[in-house]
N, C-alpha and C positions, 0 to 999 in steps of 0.2 A: 597533454600526453596521456596515453592509456596507462592504467595500473600495470605494474610489472613490465612495462616497456623498457628496452635497453636504455641505459643512461648515456650511451655514446653513439653518435652518427659517424660512420667512417665511409669516405668515398674513395673510389679509385677511378682514374682516368685510363681508359684502354685505347690502344692504337691498333697495331697489328702484331702484338706479341704472340709468340707461339702458344698453342693451346696448353702445353705442359706447364708453362710458366703461370698462365692465368689460373689453371687448376690448382697448382701448388699454392699460389697466393690465397685464393678463396678458401681452400681447405685449411690453411693455417689460421683462418679467422673463425672456423667452426668452434663453438663452445665459448667464444668470447662474448662479453656483454655489449654487443654492438648491433646496429642496423647498418647493413652495407648498401651503399648507393653507387650505381655504375654511371659513369659519365663518359660518353664517347668523345674522343679527342681527335686531333689531327697530328700525325707524326711529324716531328721536326719543328713544330711551332712551340714557342715558350708556353708552359702550361698555366701561366698566371690567370688568364681569364677563366679557364676551365677549373682551376683550383677554387677560385671565388664562387663559381657556379656550384661546385661540389660542396663547399662549406655552407652554402645557402640551403641545401637539401636537409630535410628532417627538422625535428623540433627538440631533440635530446639536449640536455644541458651542457654536454661536452662534445667536442668534435676532433677529428683527426683524419688522416688519410694513409693509404698504402698505394704503392705502385704495383701493377700486375706482374712485373718481373722480379718482385721481391717477396719476402715472407716474414712472418713474425714468429717468435717463440710462444709456446703455449702459455697462457695466463698473462700475456703482455698487457692487455687493457685492464684486467683486474688489478694488476700491480700499479699501473699508472693511475687508475681511479683511486686506489687506496692512498697513493702518495699525494695526489692533488687535494683529496678531502681530509688529509691528516693535519691540515693547518689552513691558514688564510692564503691560499695559492691560486694563481690564475692559470698556471701551466705546470706540467710535469713532463719529464723526458728521461729516456734511457739511452744507452749506448747502442751503436750498430756495428756489425761486422761487415766490412766491404771486401769483396773478392772478385776476381776476374780470371779469365783463361790465361792471361799473361802473367799470372803469379801474384797479383796483389792480394794480400790477405792481412788486413789490419783492422783494429778496433778504433772507431771514431767516438770520442767522448764529447761530441758537440751535438746539439739538437739539429736534426735534419729531417729524419723520417719518424723516428720512434718517439712521438710526443702526443700529448693530450692538452687541449685548450678549453677553457670555459667558452661557451657560446656567448656572443654579443659583447666581446671585448671591443674597445675602441681601436681596432687595428685593421689593417688591410689583409683580409684572409687569403687573398690570392698570393700574397708574399709570405705565407705562413712560416717558412723556415727562417725568415728575417725577423719574425716577431720577437724572438728572444733577445734581439739587440735593443728593442724598444721597451720591453717590460722591465720594471725594476727587479733587480736580482733577488730581492727578498720575497718576490711574488712567484718565483719559479723554484720548483723542487726537482732534484736529480735522483733518479733510481740508478744506483751504481752497479749496473749489470747489462750484459748484451741482451737486448730485447728484439732486435730487428736485424735481418740479413739483407744486404743490398748487392745485387749483381751489377757489374759494370759491363754492359754490352753482351752478356751471354745470350745467344739467340739460337742455340742448338739444343737438341734433346738428349 
């Protein structure tokens, strides 16, 4: 890895999301200590294979992903990096706010999107959100704050 290269590789799989969502997502990553990798996908297919492809990109010691229809809070990856390096941890995660046009607005306190993993863990990276069920709890650290915002089907401007 080059000196001063970002410590985190983040990928996003894009399909046919509206331009405003992709722009909002990518703009939310500006200023974060990440290298962003774009992975073209196919709408309607489970993203497992594409997730594994995304996690294989880059050489940074930590990996994560975002979806183009979602966005992160400023400083999310700095906070996750501080958490994961604060002890002997393999993963760090924060909470996410889920909302939709139908009125859903709730905070999820389970790892789903807002997380950071050490690269080269003995896990199936295509199933990253299930990783937290296989890692020992003492190897995972939680950041108790909303770090990520997830849309449920919002496809308008």
